[in-house]
C-alpha positions in Angstrom: 118.0 103.4 105.4 121.5 104.0 106.8 122.8 107.4 107.9 126.2 108.8 107.3 128.4 110.4 110.1 126.9 113.9 109.4 123.4 112.5 109.9 122.3 112.5 106.3 120.4 109.6 104.8 122.3 107.3 102.5 121.0 104.7 100.1 118.9 102.0 101.8 120.5 98.6 102.2 117.5 96.9 100.6 115.3 99.1 98.4 111.9 97.7 97.4 110.1 99.8 94.7 106.3 100.0 94.9 105.0 100.3 91.3 101.9 102.2 90.2 98.9 100.1 91.0 101.0 97.7 93.1 101.5 96.8 96.7 104.6 95.6 98.5 105.1 94.2 102.1 108.3 93.5 104.0 109.5 92.2 107.4 113.2 92.9 106.6 114.5 95.5 109.0 117.0 96.6 106.4 114.3 97.3 103.8 112.8 100.5 102.6 109.6 100.6 100.6 109.5 103.4 98.1 106.8 104.7 95.7 107.8 107.3 93.0 105.6 109.5 90.9 102.8 110.1 93.3 100.6 112.7 91.7 96.9 112.4 91.8 97.5 108.9 93.0 97.7 107.9 96.7 100.4 106.0 98.6 99.1 104.3 101.7 101.5 102.8 104.2 101.1 100.6 107.3 103.7 99.7 109.9 103.9 97.4 113.0 106.5 98.9 115.3 106.9 95.7 117.3 107.5 93.4 114.4 109.4 96.1 112.4 107.4 95.2 109.4 104.8 96.8 107.1 103.7 97.5 103.6 102.9 100.2 101.1 100.2 100.6 98.4 100.4 102.9 95.4 96.8 103.2 94.2 95.7 104.9 91.0 91.9 105.4 91.3 89.4 105.7 94.1 86.9 102.9 93.6 87.0 99.4 92.2 83.7 98.8 90.5 84.8 95.7 88.5 85.7 92.5 90.4 88.0 91.4 87.6 90.3 94.4 88.1 93.5 94.1 90.2 92.5 95.3 93.6 95.7 97.2 94.2 95.0 99.6 91.4 92.2 101.1 93.5 92.3 102.9 96.8 89.3 101.1 98.4 90.1 97.5 97.5 93.9 98.2 97.7 93.7 99.3 101.3 91.8 96.1 102.2 94.3 94.0 100.3 97.2 95.6 102.1 95.5 95.0 105.5 94.8 91.4 104.7 98.4 90.8 103.5 99.9 92.3 106.7 97.6 90.3 108.9 98.5 87.2 107.0 102.2 87.9 107.9 101.1 87.8 111.6 101.2 91.6 112.2 98.7 92.8 114.8 95.9 95.0 113.5 95.8 97.2 116.6 99.5 98.0 116.3 99.4 99.1 112.7 100.3 102.7 112.0 98.4 103.9 108.9 99.6 107.0 107.0 99.1 108.2 103.4 100.2 110.8 101.0 99.3 112.0 97.5 96.2 113.3 95.9 98.0 116.2 94.3 97.0 118.2 91.1 100.3 118.2 89.2 99.4 118.5 85.5 98.5 121.8 83.9 96.8 120.2 80.9 93.4 119.9 79.3 93.0 116.9 81.7 93.6 119.0 84.7 89.9 119.1 85.8 89.6 115.3 85.5 92.8 114.7 87.4 91.7 117.3 90.0 88.6 115.3 90.6 90.5 112.0 90.8 92.9 113.5 93.3 90.1 114.7 95.6 88.3 111.4 95.2 91.4 109.4 96.0 91.9 111.3 99.3 88.2 110.9 100.2 88.3 107.1 99.3 91.4 106.6 101.5 89.8 108.3 104.5 86.4 106.7 104.0 87.9 103.2 103.6 90.0 103.7 106.7 86.9 104.7 108.6 84.9 101.7 107.3 87.7 99.3 108.3 88.2 100.9 111.7 91.7 102.2 110.9 93.0 105.3 112.6 94.9 107.5 110.3 98.1 108.5 112.1 99.4 111.1 109.7 99.1 112.3 106.1 100.5 114.8 103.6 98.0 115.4 100.8 96.9 117.8 98.1 98.9 120.5 96.6 100.4 120.8 93.1 103.6 118.8 93.3 104.5 115.2 92.7 105.8 113.2 95.6 108.0 110.2 96.5 107.2 108.3 99.7 109.7 106.0 101.5 108.8 103.8 104.5 111.7 102.5 106.5 111.3 99.1 108.2 114.0 99.7 110.8 111.9 102.3 112.7 108.8 103.0 110.7 109.8 106.5 109.5 107.8 107.7 106.5 109.6 110.3 104.4 107.7 112.2 101.8 109.6 114.4 99.3 108.1 116.6 96.7 109.3 117.2 93.2 111.3 120.2 94.3 113.3 118.2 96.8 111.5 119.4 100.0 111.1 116.5 102.4 108.9 115.8 105.5 109.6 113.0 108.0 106.8 111.3 109.8 108.2 109.2 112.6 106.1 106.3 113.9 103.9 108.6 116.0 101.2 108.5 118.6 97.7 108.2 117.0 96.6 111.3 115.1 94.2 112.3 112.4 94.5 113.6 108.9 92.4 116.5 107.7 92.6 118.1 104.3 91.1 121.6 104.8 89.2 123.2 102.0 91.7 126.1 101.8 94.8 124.0 102.2 96.5 122.6 99.1 99.2 120.9 101.0 98.4 119.6 104.5 100.4 117.7 107.0 98.8 116.5 110.3 100.2 114.5 113.1 99.9 114.3 116.9 96.6 114.5 118.7 94.0 111.8 118.8 92.4 109.8 115.9 89.5 111.6 114.2 87.4 111.3 111.1 89.2 112.7 108.1 87.6 114.6 105.3 88.8 116.2 102.0 87.7 119.3 100.3 88.5 121.2 97.1 92.2 122.0 96.8 93.1 125.6 96.0 96.2 127.6 95.3 98.4 128.6 98.2 101.3 127.7 100.4 101.7 124.5 102.4 100.0 124.4 105.8 101.0 122.3 108.8 98.4 121.6 111.4 98.3 120.0 114.8 95.0 118.4 115.8 95.8 119.0 119.5 94.4 122.5 119.0 92.9 122.1 115.5 94.6 125.3 114.2 96.5 125.1 110.9 99.5 127.3 110.6 101.7 128.3 107.7 104.8 126.1 107.2 108.1 127.7 107.7 109.7 128.6 104.4 
């Protein structure tokens, strides 16, 4: 994604849309991978800073219990499929920067309870699958009650997450860190620190929290 003289982002030179239940990879330094409409779903990204290449998955459901289903519709098999695709491109597993976002409760309908469960299970499936596959989660932004759009820029690995109200967070290609969705935090962003096991709890109402695992203390985000 290019930037104008005032430092604002402009349209990416090569925009690759990641559809619902789909996966995309790229080694074009001019490309940006983008997933729209991230609600209870989860967008998982991985990036190799040396190769300036990576990929993104937009998974709908936590677990694939039917081998005939497309693996990228599900968090568990989708993450494995993304990893396999990136390694097949020649990317180095130890260099991959894994980050994810989503798992929000965005619909106030009769299906809210069902979607709430799916959102929590999607977050849990992402962290559990990452742990089983030996992947360190470098950063995440999960939970809450807003939809999201995620954009991964191949030029430098920056992951930008914007909510439905236009508020954006930038995750640069960081030092390893962990992701932790606290039980009282509907909207959590963690980066920095050292890799750790992630867990997800019930999401409740409240403002966004930003945490830094170097001291383990969440703090309220600046408004």
